[in-house]
C-alpha positions in Angstrom: 31.1 7.1 82.2 34.4 7.9 80.7 35.1 7.9 77.0 37.8 5.7 75.5 41.2 7.3 74.7 41.6 8.6 71.1 43.0 6.3 68.5 45.9 8.8 68.0 46.9 8.7 71.6 46.7 4.9 71.7 48.9 4.6 68.7 51.5 7.0 70.2 51.6 5.0 73.4 52.0 1.7 71.6 54.8 3.1 69.4 56.6 4.5 72.5 56.5 1.1 74.3 57.6 -0.7 71.1 60.4 1.8 70.7 61.8 0.7 74.1 60.3 3.0 76.7 59.1 1.5 79.9 55.4 1.4 80.8 55.8 3.9 83.6 57.7 6.4 81.4 55.0 6.2 78.7 52.2 6.5 81.3 53.9 9.6 82.8 54.5 11.2 79.4 50.9 10.8 78.2 49.4 11.4 81.7 47.6 8.0 82.0 48.0 5.3 84.6 50.6 2.6 84.1 47.7 0.0 84.1 46.2 1.8 81.1 49.4 1.3 79.2 49.7 -2.4 80.3 46.1 -3.1 79.3 46.5 -1.4 76.0 49.6 -3.4 75.2 47.8 -6.7 76.2 45.0 -5.7 73.9 47.4 -5.0 71.0 49.1 -8.3 71.5 45.8 -10.2 71.8 43.9 -8.6 68.9 46.5 -6.7 66.9 44.4 -3.6 67.1 44.4 -0.4 69.2 40.7 0.0 68.9 38.8 0.1 72.2 36.5 -2.7 73.2 32.7 -2.4 73.4 31.5 -0.2 76.3 28.1 -1.1 77.7 25.5 -3.1 75.9 22.5 -5.1 76.7 22.7 -8.5 78.5 20.5 -11.3 77.4 18.1 -12.3 80.3 19.3 -15.5 82.1 15.9 -17.1 81.6 15.4 -16.2 78.0 15.7 -19.8 76.8 12.9 -20.8 79.1 10.4 -18.0 78.1 8.2 -20.5 76.2 8.1 -22.8 79.2 7.2 -20.0 81.6 4.4 -18.8 79.3 3.1 -22.4 78.9 3.0 -23.0 82.7 1.3 -19.7 83.5 -1.4 -20.1 80.8 -2.8 -23.3 82.4 -5.5 -21.2 84.2 -4.7 -22.5 87.7 -2.4 -20.5 90.0 1.3 -21.4 90.1 3.8 -20.0 92.5 7.2 -18.6 91.6 8.8 -21.5 93.6 6.9 -24.0 91.4 8.1 -22.2 88.3 11.6 -22.4 89.5 11.3 -26.1 90.1 9.9 -26.6 86.6 12.9 -24.7 85.1 15.4 -26.8 87.2 13.6 -30.0 86.1 14.2 -29.1 82.5 17.9 -28.6 83.1 17.8 -24.9 83.7 19.6 -22.8 86.3 18.4 -22.6 89.9 17.7 -18.9 90.1 16.3 -16.6 92.7 12.5 -16.0 92.7 13.0 -12.4 91.9 14.7 -13.4 88.6 11.7 -15.4 87.6 9.4 -12.5 88.6 11.4 -10.1 86.5 11.2 -12.5 83.5 7.5 -12.8 83.9 7.2 -9.0 83.9 9.4 -8.8 80.8 7.0 -11.3 79.1 4.1 -9.0 79.9 2.6 -11.2 82.7 1.3 -9.5 85.9 -0.1 -10.7 89.2 -3.8 -10.5 89.3 -5.8 -10.8 92.5 -8.9 -12.8 92.4 -12.0 -11.9 94.4 
């Protein structure tokens, strides 16, 4: 993954564009792509800052709001299929997700598939 450009370089590019240089001239001078300069100027106009945006981060699981429901349905003692879990989520106004999404959420909650003899 690449690192963001330094604050100093960002400031110099913004000053050059604001002084009247074209995006292509600034990009060539500082050896970056023209789209980099365009996106930087859009960011400056939108936020007023040359600071880079967040890189990476953790996404919240799609089914996180339904974790309690999933735990409740799986604790009943009788077997329940992933398809039945999906229908229960949809019935409560949740998204219609793929079965693997439900499986991953169950794993995240510490639930595993146990075979019975």
